[in-house]
LUMMI-362959 format. One line per 10 residues: number of its first residue (from 1); for each residue x, z, y of N, C-alpha, C, CB. Coordinates in steps of 0.2 Angstrom, whole numbers, plus 2048, in hexadecimal, padded with zeros to 3 digits. Each point is the difference from the previous one (the first is absolute). Glycine has a CB too. Layout:
BEGIN
NUM = X,Z,Y,X,Z,Y,X,Z,Y,X,Z,Y; ... $
END
This chain:
BEGIN
1 = F3E,B0C,F41,801,7FA,7FC,7FB,7FA,802,803,808,7F7; 7F7,7FA,80C,7FC,7FB,803,803,7FC,805,7F6,808,7FD; 80D,7FC,808,804,7FD,805,805,7FB,7FE,7FD,80A,807; 807,7F9,7F4,805,7FC,7FD,7FE,7F9,7FD,806,80A,7FE; 7F4,7F6,7FF,7FD,7FA,7FD,7FE,7FB,805,7FC,807,7F6; 801,7FC,810,7FD,7FC,805,806,7FD,804,7F6,807,801; 810,7FC,800,806,7FD,803,803,7FB,7FC,802,80B,805; 7FE,7F6,7F4,802,7FB,7FB,7FC,7F9,801,805,80A,7F8; 7F4,7F7,808,7FC,7FA,800,801,7FD,806,7F7,806,7F9; 80A,7FD,80D,801,7FD,806,806,7FC,801,7FA,80A,805 $
11 = 80B,7F9,7F8,807,7FC,7FF,7FF,7FA,7FC,806,80B,801; 7F6,7F5,7FA,7FF,7FB,7FC,7FC,7FA,803,800,807,7F6; 7FB,7FB,80E,7FC,7FB,804,804,7FD,805,7F6,807,7FE; 80F,7FD,805,804,7FD,805,805,7FA,7FD,800,80B,807; 802,7F6,7F3,804,7FC,7FC,7FC,7F9,7FF,806,809,7FB; 7F3,7F8,804,7FC,7FA,7FF,7FE,7FD,806,7FC,805,7F6; 805,7FE,810,7FE,7FD,806,7F9,7FF,800,80B,7FB,802; 7F1,809,7FC,7F8,7FF,7FF,7FD,801,807,801,804,7F4; 801,800,810,7FD,802,806,7FA,806,7FF,802,7F4,804; 7FC,80E,802,7FB,806,800,802,805,7FB,7F7,7F8,802 $
21 = 80F,80A,7FF,804,804,7FB,7FC,807,7FF,80B,7FB,803; 7F3,808,803,7FE,807,7FF,7F9,800,7FC,805,803,80B; 7F7,7F8,7F7,7F9,800,7FD,800,7FE,7F8,7FB,7FE,80C; 809,7FD,7F3,801,7FD,7F9,804,806,7FC,800,7F4,804; 804,80F,7FF,804,806,7FC,7FB,805,7FE,80A,7FE,807; 7F1,804,7FE,7FB,804,7FE,7FB,7FE,7FB,801,804,80C; 7FE,7F6,7F4,7FB,7FD,7FB,804,800,7F9,7FB,7F8,808; 80B,806,7F8,804,800,7F9,801,807,7FD,806,7F6,804; 7FB,80F,801,801,807,7FE,7FA,802,7FD,808,802,809; 7F2,7FD,7FA,7FA,802,7FE,7FE,7FD,7F9,7FC,802,80C $
31 = 806,7F7,7F3,7FF,7FD,7FA,804,803,7FA,7FE,7F5,807; 808,80C,7FB,804,803,7FA,7FE,807,7FE,809,7F9,805; 7F4,80A,800,7FD,807,7FF,7F9,800,7FC,807,804,80A; 7F6,7F6,7F5,7FA,7FF,7FD,7FA,801,804,806,804,7F7; 7FB,7FC,810,7FA,801,804,7FB,7FA,801,807,807,806; 7FB,7F3,7F7,7FC,7FA,800,7FD,7FE,7F9,806,7FC,80A; 7FC,809,7F1,7FE,7FE,7F9,7F8,7FF,7FF,80A,806,7FD; 7F2,7FE,807,7F9,800,7FF,7FD,7FA,804,800,80C,7FF; 803,7F0,804,7FD,7FA,804,800,7FA,7FB,804,805,80B; 7F7,7F8,7F4,7FF,7FA,7FC,803,7FA,804,7F6,804,7FB $
41 = 80A,7FC,80C,803,7FB,804,802,803,806,7F9,7F7,7FB; 80B,805,809,802,802,807,7FE,7FC,805,80A,805,7FB; 7F4,7FD,80B,7FE,7FC,806,803,803,806,7F6,7FB,7FA; 809,802,80C,802,802,806,7FD,807,802,802,7F4,804; 7F8,80D,7FA,7FD,806,801,803,806,7FD,7F5,7FA,802; 80C,805,7F7,803,806,7FD,807,801,802,7FA,7FD,7F6; 80A,7FE,80C,807,801,802,800,803,807,804,7F6,7FA; 7F7,808,80A,800,803,807,7FE,807,800,7FC,7F5,804; 7FF,80D,7F7,7FE,807,7FF,806,804,7FD,7F4,7FD,7FF; 80F,801,7FC,805,804,7FD,807,801,803,7FB,7FC,7F6 $
51 = 806,7FF,80F,806,800,804,7FF,802,807,805,7F8,7F8; 7F5,809,80A,7FE,802,806,802,7FB,806,800,80C,7FC; 7FF,7ED,802,802,7FB,805,7FA,7FB,801,80C,801,7FC; 7F4,7FB,808,7FB,7FB,802,7FF,7FB,7FA,802,801,80D; 7F8,7FC,7F3,7FF,7FB,7FB,804,7FA,801,7F4,804,7FF; 80D,7FA,807,804,7FA,801,807,801,7FD,7FA,7FE,80B; 809,808,7F7,807,802,7FD,800,800,7F8,802,806,80B; 7F8,7FD,7F3,7FF,800,7F8,800,7F9,7FD,7FA,80B,801; 803,7F1,802,800,7F9,7FD,807,7FD,800,7F4,7FE,805; 810,803,801,806,7FD,800,805,803,7FB,7FE,7FF,80C $
61 = 801,808,7F2,804,803,7FB,7FE,7FD,7F9,801,80B,807; 7F9,7F4,7F8,7FE,7FE,7F9,802,7F9,7FF,7F6,806,801; 80A,7F5,804,803,7FA,800,808,800,7FE,7F7,7FC,808; 80C,809,7FB,807,800,7FF,802,803,7F9,802,802,80C; 7FA,803,7F2,801,802,7F9,7FF,7FB,7FB,7FC,80B,804; 7FF,7F0,7FD,7FE,7FB,7FC,806,7FB,800,7F4,801,801; 80F,7FD,805,805,7FC,800,806,802,7FC,7FC,7FD,80C; 805,809,7F4,806,803,7FC,7FE,802,7F9,805,804,80A; 7F5,7FA,7F4,7FD,801,7F9,7FF,807,7FE,806,7F5,7FD; 7FA,80F,808,7FF,808,7FF,7F9,801,7FF,80A,803,807 $
71 = 7F1,7F9,7FA,7F9,800,7FE,7FE,7F9,7FE,7FE,80A,808; 7FC,7F5,7F5,7FD,7FA,7FE,7FB,7FE,805,803,802,7F4; 7FC,7F8,80D,7FA,7FD,804,7FB,7FE,7FC,807,7FC,808; 7F3,802,7FB,7FA,7FE,7FC,7FD,7FA,803,7FE,80C,7FC; 7FD,7F0,801,7FD,7FB,803,7FD,802,807,7FE,7FB,7F5; 7FF,80B,80B,7FE,803,806,805,803,804,7F6,803,7FA; 80C,7F9,80C,806,802,803,800,807,803,800,7F4,803; 7FB,80F,7FD,800,807,803,801,805,7FB,7F8,7FC,808; 808,802,7F1,801,805,7FB,807,7FF,7FD,7F4,800,7FE; 80F,806,800,807,800,7FD,800,805,7FA,806,7FD,80B $
81 = 7FF,802,7F1,800,805,7FA,807,802,7FF,7F7,7FA,7FA; 809,80D,803,807,803,7FF,803,7FC,7FA,7FC,80B,805; 80B,7F5,7FA,803,7FD,7FB,802,806,7FB,804,7F6,806; 7FE,809,7F4,802,805,7FB,806,803,803,7FB,7FA,7F6; 806,80D,809,806,803,803,806,7FE,7FD,7F9,80A,802; 807,7F4,7F8,807,7FD,7FD,802,7FA,803,7FD,805,7F5; 7FE,7F6,80D,801,7FA,803,802,802,807,7F7,7FA,7FA; 806,80B,809,802,802,807,808,802,800,7F4,804,803; 80E,800,7F8,807,803,7FF,804,7FA,7FF,7FC,80B,7FC; 802,7F0,800,804,7FA,7FF,802,7FC,806,7FB,7FF,7F5 $
91 = 800,801,810,801,7FC,806,806,804,804,7F4,7FC,801; 80B,80B,7FF,806,804,803,806,7FE,7FD,7F8,809,803; 809,7F7,7F7,806,7FF,7FC,803,7F9,802,7FC,808,7F7; 7FF,7F3,808,803,7F9,801,802,7FF,807,7F8,7FC,7F7; 805,807,80E,801,7FF,807,807,803,801,7F4,800,804; 80E,806,7F9,806,803,801,806,7FC,7FD,7FA,80B,800; 804,7F2,7FA,805,7FC,7FD,802,7FA,804,7FC,804,7F5; 7FF,7F9,80E,801,7FA,804,805,801,806,7F4,7FC,7FD; 80B,80A,806,805,802,805,807,801,7FD,7F7,805,807; 809,7FE,7F3,806,801,7FC,804,7FA,7FF,7FB,80B,7FB $
101 = 801,7F0,803,802,7F9,7FE,804,7FD,806,7F7,7FF,7F7; 805,802,80F,803,7FD,806,807,803,801,7F5,7FE,805; 80C,808,7FA,806,804,802,805,7FE,7FA,7FA,809,805; 804,7F6,7F5,805,7FE,7FB,802,7F9,801,7FA,807,7F8; 802,7F4,80B,802,7F9,801,805,800,806,7F5,7FC,7FC; 80A,809,808,805,801,806,807,802,7FD,7F7,803,808; 809,801,7F3,807,802,7FD,803,7FB,7FC,7FC,80C,800; 7FF,7F0,7FD,802,7FA,7FC,804,7FB,804,7F6,802,7F8; 808,7FD,80E,803,7FB,805,807,803,802,7F4,7FC,804; 80C,80A,7FC,807,803,803,805,800,7FA,7FA,807,808 $
111 = 804,7FC,7F2,805,800,7FB,800,7FB,7FA,7FF,80C,802; 7FC,7F0,7FF,800,7FA,7FB,7FE,802,7F9,808,7FA,807; 7F4,80B,7F8,7FE,802,7F9,7F9,801,800,80B,806,7FE; 7F2,7F9,7FC,7F9,801,7FF,7FE,807,7FF,7FF,7F5,7FB; 7FD,80D,80A,7FE,807,7FF,7F8,801,800,80A,803,807; 7F3,801,7F4,7F9,800,7FF,7FE,807,802,800,7F7,7F7; 7FB,809,80E,7FD,807,802,7FC,803,7FA,800,7FD,80C; 800,809,7F3,7FD,803,7FA,7FE,808,802,805,7F7,7F8; 7F6,80B,805,7FF,807,800,7FC,802,7FA,801,800,80D; 7FE,807,7F2,7FD,802,7FA,7FA,805,802,80B,7FF,7FA $
121 = 7F0,801,801,7FA,804,801,800,804,7FA,7FA,7F8,807; 804,80F,7FA,7FF,804,7FA,7F9,801,7FE,80A,806,804; 7F5,7F8,7F5,7F9,800,7FE,800,803,7F9,7FD,7F6,807; 7FD,80C,7F6,800,802,7F9,7FF,7FA,7FC,7FB,80B,803; 807,7F5,7F7,800,7FA,7FC,7F9,7FC,800,808,806,7F8; 7F2,7FD,808,7FA,7FC,800,7FF,7FC,807,7FB,809,7F8; 807,7FB,80D,800,7FD,807,805,7FA,801,7FB,80B,805; 80B,7F7,7F7,805,7FB,801,7FE,7F9,7FC,808,80A,800; 7F5,7F7,7FB,7FD,7FA,7FC,7FB,7FC,804,802,806,7F5; 7FA,7FE,80F,7FB,7FC,804,803,7FD,806,7F8,808,7FC $
131 = 80D,7FB,807,804,7FE,805,803,7F9,7FE,802,80C,805; 802,7F4,7F6,803,7FA,7FE,7FB,7FA,7FE,80A,807,7FC; 7F1,7FB,801,7FB,7FB,7FE,7FD,7FC,806,7FD,807,7F6; 802,7FE,80F,7FE,7FD,807,806,7FB,803,7F8,80B,802; 80E,7F8,7FD,805,7FC,803,801,7F9,7FD,806,80A,802; 7F9,7F6,7F7,801,7FA,7FC,7FB,7FB,802,805,806,7F7; 7F5,7FC,80B,7FB,7FB,802,802,7FB,805,7F8,808,7FD; 80D,7FA,807,802,7FC,806,806,7FC,7FF,7FA,808,807; 809,7F9,7F3,807,7FC,7FE,7FE,7F9,7FE,805,80B,7FD; 800,7F1,804,800,7F9,7FE,7FE,7FF,7F8,808,7FD,809 $
141 = 7FA,808,7F3,7FE,800,7F9,7FA,804,7FF,80C,7FE,7FD; 7F0,804,808,7FA,804,7FF,801,806,7FC,7FA,7F5,801; 803,80C,7F9,801,806,7FC,805,7FF,7FB,7F4,803,803; 811,7F9,7FE,805,7FE,7FA,804,807,7FE,800,7F4,804; 801,80C,7F6,805,806,7FE,805,7FC,7FC,7F7,809,800; 80F,7F9,801,806,7FD,7FC,804,806,7FD,800,7F6,808; 802,809,7F2,804,805,7FD,806,7FC,7FB,7F6,809,801; 810,7F9,801,805,7FE,7FB,802,805,7FB,805,7F9,80A; 7FA,806,7F0,801,805,7FB,802,7FD,7F9,7F7,807,806; 80D,7FD,7F7,803,7FE,7F9,7FA,802,7FB,80C,802,803 $
151 = 7EF,801,7FE,7FB,802,7FC,7F9,7FE,803,807,809,7FB; 7F4,7F7,801,7F9,7FE,802,7FB,803,7FD,804,7F5,803; 7F7,80E,800,7FA,802,7FD,7FC,7FB,7FD,7FF,809,808; 802,7F1,7F9,7FD,7FA,7FC,802,800,7F9,800,7FA,80A; 805,80A,7F4,802,800,7F9,7FC,806,7FC,80B,7FB,803; 7F1,809,800,7FC,805,7FD,7F9,800,802,80A,807,800; 7F2,7F4,7FD,7F9,7FF,802,7FB,803,7FB,804,7F6,805; 7FF,80D,7F6,7FC,803,7FB,800,808,800,801,7F5,7F9; 7FA,80E,806,800,807,800,804,803,7FA,7F4,800,806; 80F,805,7FB,805,803,7FB,7FC,801,7F9,807,806,809 $
161 = 7F3,7FD,7F8,7FC,801,7F9,7FE,7FA,7FC,7FC,80A,806; 804,7F0,7FE,7FF,7FA,7FC,805,7FC,7FE,7F6,800,807; 811,802,7FA,806,7FD,7FE,800,800,7F8,806,802,80B; 7FD,7F9,7F2,801,801,7F8,806,805,800,7FD,7F4,7FE; 803,810,7FC,804,805,7FF,808,7FE,801,7F7,805,7F8; 80A,7F5,805,807,7FE,801,803,7FF,807,7FF,7FB,7F4; 7FC,803,810,801,800,807,801,806,804,7FA,7F5,800; 801,810,7FE,801,807,802,807,803,7FF,7F3,801,7FE; 80F,7FE,7FC,806,803,7FE,806,7FC,804,7FC,803,7F4; 804,7F7,80D,805,7FC,803,800,802,808,7FF,7F7,7F8 $
171 = 7FB,809,80B,800,802,807,802,808,801,7F6,7F7,802; 808,80D,7F9,802,807,801,807,801,800,7F6,803,7FA; 80E,7F8,802,807,800,800,803,7FE,806,7FF,7FE,7F4; 7FE,7FD,80F,802,7FD,806,7FF,804,807,7FE,7F5,7FA; 7FC,80C,807,7FE,803,806,7FC,807,800,800,7F4,804; 7FE,80E,7F6,7FC,806,7FF,7F9,7FE,801,80A,808,802; 7F1,7FC,7FB,7F9,7FF,801,7FE,801,807,7FE,804,7F4; 804,801,810,7FE,801,806,802,7FB,805,801,80C,7FE; 805,7F1,801,802,7FA,805,7FC,7FA,7FE,80B,805,801; 7F3,7FA,7F9,7FC,7FA,7FF,7F9,801,803,806,7FF,7F5 $
181 = 7F7,807,80B,7FA,802,803,800,7FF,807,7FD,808,7F7; 808,7FA,80C,801,7FF,807,800,7F8,802,806,80B,801; 7FE,7F1,7FB,800,7F9,801,7F9,7FD,7FF,80C,800,7FC; 7F0,802,7FF,7F9,7FE,7FF,7FC,801,806,801,802,7F4; 800,804,80F,7FC,802,806,802,7FB,806,800,80C,7FD; 806,7F2,804,802,7FC,805,7FD,7F9,7FE,80B,806,802; 7F5,7F8,7F8,7FD,7F9,7FE,7F8,800,802,808,7FF,7F6; 7F5,807,809,7F9,800,802,7FF,800,807,7FE,807,7F6; 806,7FC,80E,800,7FF,807,801,7F9,803,804,80C,801; 801,7F1,7FC,802,7F9,802,7FA,7FC,7FE,80C,801,7FE $
191 = 7F1,7FF,7FC,7FA,7FC,7FE,7FA,801,805,804,801,7F4; 7FB,806,80E,7FA,802,804,801,7FD,807,7FF,80A,7F9; 807,7F6,80A,801,7FD,806,7FF,7F9,800,808,809,803; 7FB,7F3,7F8,7FF,7F9,7FF,7F9,7FE,800,80B,800,7FA; 7F1,804,802,7F9,7FE,800,7FC,801,806,800,804,7F4; 802,801,810,7FD,801,807,802,7FA,804,800,80D,7FF; 806,7F1,801,802,7FB,804,7FD,7F9,7FE,80B,805,802; 7F4,7FA,7F8,7FD,7FA,7FD,7F8,800,802,809,800,7F6; 7F4,806,809,7F9,800,800,7FE,800,808,7FF,806,7F5; 805,7FC,80F,7FE,800,807,803,7FA,804,800,80C,800 $
201 = 803,7EF,7FC,803,7FA,803,804,801,806,7F6,7FA,7FC; 80E,80B,803,805,802,806,806,7FC,7FF,7FB,80C,801; 80A,7F5,804,806,7FC,800,806,804,7FD,7FC,7FA,80A; 802,80C,7F3,805,804,7FD,804,7FD,7FA,7F9,80A,804; 80D,7F8,7FC,804,7FD,7FA,805,806,7FE,7FF,7F4,805; 803,80B,7F4,805,805,7FE,806,7FB,7FE,7F7,809,7FB; 80F,7F9,807,806,7FC,7FE,804,805,7FC,800,7F9,80A; 802,805,7F0,805,803,7FC,806,7FC,7FE,7F6,807,7FB; 810,7FC,805,806,7FC,7FE,802,805,7FA,804,7FA,80B; 7FC,804,7EF,801,805,7FA,806,7FE,7FD,7F4,802,7FF $
211 = 812,801,802,806,7FF,7FD,800,805,7FA,806,7FD,80A; 7F9,800,7F0,7FF,804,7FA,806,801,7FB,7F5,7FC,800; 811,802,803,806,800,7FC,802,807,7FE,804,7F6,805; 7FC,80E,800,803,807,7FF,7FB,804,7FB,806,800,80B; 7F3,7FF,7F7,7FB,804,7FC,800,7FD,7F9,7F9,802,80A; 807,7F8,7F5,800,7FD,7F9,806,802,7FC,7FA,7F6,805; 80C,80A,7FE,806,801,7FC,800,808,7FF,806,7F6,805; 7F8,80E,7FF,7FF,807,7FF,7FC,801,7FA,802,803,80C; 7F8,7FA,7F4,7FB,800,7FA,804,7FF,7FA,7F6,7FD,807; 80E,7FD,7F9,803,7FE,7F9,805,806,7FE,7FF,7F3,804 $
221 = 805,80F,801,805,805,7FF,7FD,806,7FD,808,7FB,809; 7F3,807,7FA,7FC,807,7FE,7FE,7FF,7F9,7FD,802,80C; 800,7F8,7F2,7FD,7FF,7FA,805,800,7FA,7F6,7FA,805; 810,803,7FD,805,7FF,7FB,803,807,7FF,803,7F5,804; 7FE,80F,801,802,807,7FF,7FC,804,7FC,806,7FF,80B; 7F3,800,7F5,7FB,803,7FC,800,7FE,7F9,7F9,802,80A; 80B,7F9,7F4,801,7FE,7F9,7FB,7FA,7FE,803,80C,7FE; 7FA,7F1,807,7FB,7FA,7FE,804,7FA,7FD,7F8,804,809; 806,7F9,7F2,803,7FA,7FD,7FF,7FA,805,7FE,805,7F4; 806,7F6,80B,800,7FA,804,7F9,7FD,800,80D,7FE,7FE $
231 = 7F1,802,7FC,7F9,7FD,7FF,7FB,803,803,803,7FC,7F5; 7FD,80B,80B,7FB,804,803,800,800,808,800,807,7F6; 807,7F9,80C,801,7FF,807,7FD,7F9,803,80B,807,7FE; 7F6,7F4,7FE,7FE,7FA,803,7F8,800,800,80A,7FA,7FB; 7F3,809,800,7F9,800,800,7FD,804,806,801,800,7F3; 803,806,80F,7FD,804,805,801,7FC,807,803,80A,7FA; 803,7F2,807,802,7FD,806,7FB,7FA,801,80C,803,7FF; 7F2,7FA,7FB,7FB,7FA,801,7F9,803,802,807,7F9,7F7; 7F7,80C,806,7FA,803,801,7FF,802,808,7FF,805,7F4; 807,7FE,80E,801,802,807,7FF,7FA,805,807,809,7FD $
241 = 7FC,7F1,801,800,7FA,804,7F9,7FD,7FF,80C,7FE,7FF; 7F1,802,7FB,7F9,7FD,800,7FB,803,804,804,7FD,7F4; 7FD,80A,80C,7FB,804,804,801,7FE,807,800,80A,7F8; 806,7F5,80B,801,7FE,806,7FD,7F9,802,80B,807,800; 7F6,7F5,7FB,7FE,7F9,800,7F8,800,801,80A,7FC,7F9; 7F3,808,803,7F9,801,800,7FD,802,806,800,802,7F4; 803,803,810,7FE,802,806,801,7FA,805,803,80C,7FD; 802,7F1,803,801,7FA,805,7FA,7FB,7FF,80D,801,800; 7F1,7FE,7FA,7FB,7FB,7FE,7F9,803,803,806,7FC,7F6; 7F9,80B,809,7FA,803,802,800,800,807,800,808,7F7 $
251 = 805,7F8,80D,800,800,807,801,7F9,803,805,80B,800; 7FA,7F0,7FC,801,7F9,802,7FC,7FF,807,801,7FC,7F4; 7F9,806,80C,7FC,7FE,806,803,803,806,7F5,800,7F9; 80E,806,807,803,803,806,806,7FC,802,7FC,80B,7FC; 808,7F2,7FF,805,7FC,802,7FD,7F9,803,807,805,7F6; 7F4,7F8,807,7FE,7FA,803,7FD,801,807,7FE,7FC,7F4; 7FF,80A,80D,7FE,801,807,805,803,805,7F5,802,7FA; 811,7FE,804,806,802,804,7FF,808,802,801,7F4,804; 7FC,810,7F7,7FF,807,802,805,804,7FC,7F4,7FE,801; 80F,7FF,7FA,806,804,7FC,805,7FB,7FF,7F8,807,7FA $
261 = 80E,7FB,809,806,7FB,7FF,806,804,7FC,7FD,7FA,80B; 804,804,7EF,805,803,7FC,806,7FC,7FF,7F7,807,7FB; 80F,7FB,807,806,7FC,7FE,804,804,7FB,800,7FA,80C; 800,803,7EE,803,803,7FA,807,7FE,7FE,7F4,802,7FC; 810,803,803,807,7FE,7FE,803,805,7FB,802,7FB,80C; 801,802,7EF,804,804,7FB,807,800,800,7F6,7FE,7F9; 80D,7FE,80C,807,7FF,800,804,804,806,7FE,7F4,7FB; 7FE,80D,80A,803,804,806,7FF,807,800,7FF,7F5,806; 805,80F,7FC,7FF,807,801,7FB,802,806,80B,802,7FA; 7F7,7FB,80C,7FC,800,806,803,7FC,805,7FD,80C,7FD $
271 = 800,7F3,808,802,7FC,806,801,805,806,7FB,7F5,7FC; 809,809,809,801,804,806,7FA,7FE,805,80D,801,7FE; 7ED,801,800,7FA,7FE,804,7FD,806,802,7FE,7F6,7FA; 7FC,80A,80A,7FD,806,802,7FD,804,7FB,7FE,7FA,80B; 802,80C,7F5,7FD,804,7FB,7F8,7FF,800,80A,809,800; 7F4,7F7,806,7F8,7FF,801,7FF,7FF,807,7FE,807,7F6; 7FC,7F6,80B,7FD,800,807,7FF,807,802,7FB,7F5,7FF; 803,80F,7FD,7FF,807,802,805,805,7FD,7F4,7FE,800; 80E,807,803,805,805,7FE,7FE,802,7F9,803,804,80B; 802,7FE,7F0,7FF,802,7F9,7FB,806,800,80B,7FB,7FD $
281 = 7F5,809,807,7FC,806,800,7F9,7FE,801,809,808,804; 7F5,7F3,7FF,7F9,7FE,801,7FE,7FD,7FA,802,7FE,80C; 803,7FE,7F0,7FE,7FD,7FA,7FE,806,7FB,807,7F6,802; 7FC,810,7FE,7FE,805,7FC,7F9,803,801,80C,803,800; 7F2,7FC,807,7F9,802,802,7FB,7FB,7FD,805,805,80A; 7FD,7F4,7F5,7FC,7FB,7FD,7FF,802,7F9,804,7F7,808; 801,80B,7F4,800,800,7F9,7FF,807,7FD,808,7F7,801; 7F7,80E,803,7FE,807,7FE,7FB,803,804,80C,801,7FC; 7F1,804,801,7FA,803,803,803,805,805,7F9,7FF,7F6; 804,800,811,803,804,805,7FE,807,7FF,7FF,7F6,808 $
291 = 7FB,80B,7F4,7FE,807,7FF,804,804,7FC,7F5,7FC,802; 80F,800,7FA,805,803,7FB,807,800,802,7F8,7FD,7F7; 809,800,80F,807,7FF,803,803,806,803,7FD,7F5,802; 809,80D,7FD,804,805,803,802,7FF,807,804,803,7F5; 7FB,7F6,80D,802,7FE,806,7FA,802,805,807,7F6,7FC; 7FB,80F,809,7FB,803,804,800,7FC,807,802,80B,7FB; 803,7F2,807,800,7FC,806,805,7FA,800,7FC,80B,806; 803,7F0,7FE,805,7FB,801,802,7FE,807,7FB,7FB,7F6; 80B,803,80B,802,7FE,806,800,7F8,800,807,80B,803; 7F4,7F2,7FF,7FF,7F9,7FF,803,7FB,805,7F6,803,7F9 $
301 = 80D,7F8,806,802,7FB,805,7FA,7FD,802,80B,7FE,7FB; 7F3,802,80C,7FA,7FE,802,800,7FA,804,7FD,80C,7FF; 809,7F2,803,800,7FA,805,7FF,7F9,7FD,808,807,806; 7F4,7F5,7FE,7FF,7F9,7FE,806,7FC,7FF,7F5,801,806; 810,801,7FE,807,7FC,7FF,803,801,7F9,802,801,80C; 7FD,805,7F1,803,801,7FA,7FC,7FC,7FB,803,80C,803; 7F6,7F4,7FD,7FC,7FD,7FB,801,7F8,801,7F8,809,800; 809,7F5,806,800,7F9,801,807,7FD,7FD,7F9,801,80A; 80C,803,7F7,807,7FF,7FE,801,800,7F8,804,804,80B; 7F8,800,7F2,800,801,7F9,7FD,7FA,7FD,800,80C,800 $
311 = 7FA,7F1,803,7FD,7FA,7FE,804,7FA,800,7F5,805,804; 80F,7FB,802,805,7FA,801,805,800,7FA,7FE,801,80D; 805,805,7F2,805,801,7FB,7FD,7FE,7F9,806,809,807; 7F4,7FA,7F8,7FD,7FE,7F9,7FF,7F9,7FF,7FA,80B,801; 803,7F1,804,7FF,7F9,800,806,7FC,7FE,7F7,802,808; 80E,800,7FC,807,7FC,7FF,802,802,7F9,803,800,80C; 7FD,806,7F1,803,802,7FA,7FC,7FD,7FA,804,80A,805; 7F5,7F6,7FC,7FC,7FE,7FA,801,7F8,800,7F8,80A,801; 808,7F3,804,800,7F8,800,807,7FE,7FE,7F7,800,809; 80E,804,7F8,807,7FE,7FE,800,800,7F8,805,804,80B $
321 = 7F7,801,7F2,800,801,7F9,7FC,7FA,7FD,800,80C,801; 7FB,7F2,803,7FC,7FA,7FD,804,7FA,7FF,7F6,804,806; 80F,7FB,7FF,804,7FA,800,805,801,7FA,7FF,7FE,80C; 804,809,7F3,805,801,7FB,7FD,7FF,7F9,805,809,808; 7F5,7F8,7F7,7FD,800,7FA,7FC,7F9,7FF,7FE,80C,7FF; 804,7EF,806,7FD,7F9,7FF,7F9,800,800,80A,7FD,7FA; 7F2,808,809,7F9,800,800,7FE,7FB,806,7FF,80C,7FC; 805,7F4,809,800,7FB,805,807,7FD,802,7F6,805,805; 80B,7F5,7FC,806,7FD,802,803,802,807,7FD,7F6,7F8; 7FE,80A,80C,802,802,807,7FA,803,804,808,7F7,800 $
331 = 7F9,80E,804,7FB,803,804,802,800,807,7FC,808,7F6; 802,7F3,80E,803,800,807,7FD,805,804,801,7F4,7FE; 7F9,80F,800,7FD,805,804,7FE,806,7FC,7FB,7F7,807; 805,80F,7FC,7FE,806,7FC,7F9,801,800,80A,805,804; 7F3,7F8,7F6,7F9,800,800,7FE,801,7F8,7FF,7F8,80A; 7FB,809,7F5,7FD,801,7F9,7FD,7FA,7FE,7FE,80C,801; 805,7F0,7FB,7FD,7F9,7FE,7F9,802,7FC,80C,7FA,7FF; 7EF,801,802,7FA,801,7FC,801,800,7F9,7FA,7FA,809; 80A,802,7F4,801,800,7F9,806,805,7FD,7FC,7F4,800; 806,811,804,805,804,7FF,7FE,804,7FA,804,801,80B $
341 = 7F6,802,7F5,7FD,804,7FA,801,7FD,7F9,7F8,806,809; 805,7F3,7F7,800,7FD,7FA,807,7FE,7FE,7F6,7FB,803; 80F,804,801,807,7FF,7FE,803,806,7FD,801,7F7,809; 7FE,80F,7FB,802,806,7FD,7FD,802,7F9,802,804,80C; 7F8,7FB,7F4,7FC,801,7F9,804,7FC,7FB,7F5,802,806; 80C,7F8,7FB,803,7FC,7FB,808,802,7FE,7F8,7F6,804; 80B,80C,802,807,802,7FF,800,807,7FC,803,7FB,80B; 7F8,809,7F6,800,807,7FC,7FF,7FE,7F9,7FB,806,80A; 800,7F6,7F4,7FF,7FE,7F9,806,7FD,7FD,7F4,7FF,803; 80F,7FC,800,806,7FD,7FE,806,805,7FF,7FC,7F5,806 $
351 = 805,80F,7FE,805,805,800,7FF,805,7FA,802,7FF,80C; 7F8,803,7F3,7FE,805,7FA,801,7FC,7F9,7F8,807,808; 805,7F3,7F8,801,7FC,7FA,807,7FE,7FE,7F5,7FB,803; 80F,804,802,807,7FF,7FF,804,806,7FD,800,7F7,809; 7FE,80F,7FA,803,806,7FD,7FE,801,7F9,800,805,80C; 7F9,7FA,7F2,7FE,801,7FA,803,7FB,7FB,7F5,804,804; 80C,7F6,7FE,804,7FB,7FB,807,803,7FF,7F9,7F6,805; 80A,80C,800,807,803,800,801,805,7FB,802,7FD,80C; 7F9,808,7F4,800,805,7FB,7FF,7FE,7F9,7FB,808,809; 800,7F3,7F6,7FE,7FE,7F9,806,7FC,7FD,7F4,7FF,804 $
361 = 810,7FE,801,806,7FC,7FD,806,804,7FE,7FC,7F7,807; 804,810,7FB,806,804,7FF,800,802,7F9,800,804,80C $
END
């Protein structure tokens, strides 16, 4: 197995055209096996001793490793530092994808169709979450998360035990107590992540396109089937919408800082847009405790091309909706406007108020 690994590293280095293949291959193999973990720094003396080569050759190897970002330099030109092993692995993955991309472009020129290279990595849920968080740092949208959904955890901001009895009865008829509690957990996670983004002044953003028609109509149909009168039904629906409205108001600062973007709609069922920047099973990891999950491993799409393409699709989709809802008359470029959050905030309040007025007039 050791020989197989060394052969594989050597093949990879040949692809990079890094030079000094044998000695650099020995260094990487030793690094992956943890033989350099006890060193606070690296220099030509350490490399010369561990690889049994001259100091002149060791200096050349260190410079080449730094050039390819496989180690870090320091103000002292003679000292170098190891990078994190996950970062090391990402360099391997990204380098392979670059070569795949070149081959895909060659095929594109021949057959005239867009082809995107991709591959998968098998991880447990917790490592998968860390992997995608690291990926998202380097996307154009930074740590943005987008979800198209007919329902929202933003409608369940109050703990079950603190709900008025008539609302407990209504919610138990619609979604049952356990489902409400699960939504409340998701609300807490969303709020916690927004607070971290806000407090750290990061560039992270949450995007939600909430199509509430199906969920809203299903709620009405269920309550009617349970024998609720028209007056009581209106009372419940208005309470539901007022709670939603209060959360939007509570989250006003997140909107104004362009950290939370919610596009709210009661007329459409859904749009033919991307489900998410991340695959749905990764969202489940965001919204549930990995320690309680039955999901033991994930085959995660790991290529930058996939993530970049989803960002492109998302931008186009979301900005098209901004025009459709007259939030902007025209968007010549795919960008996030500085006042987008404020416009979406006002749009949400106006949409909810219009729906409440519609109920009151019936």
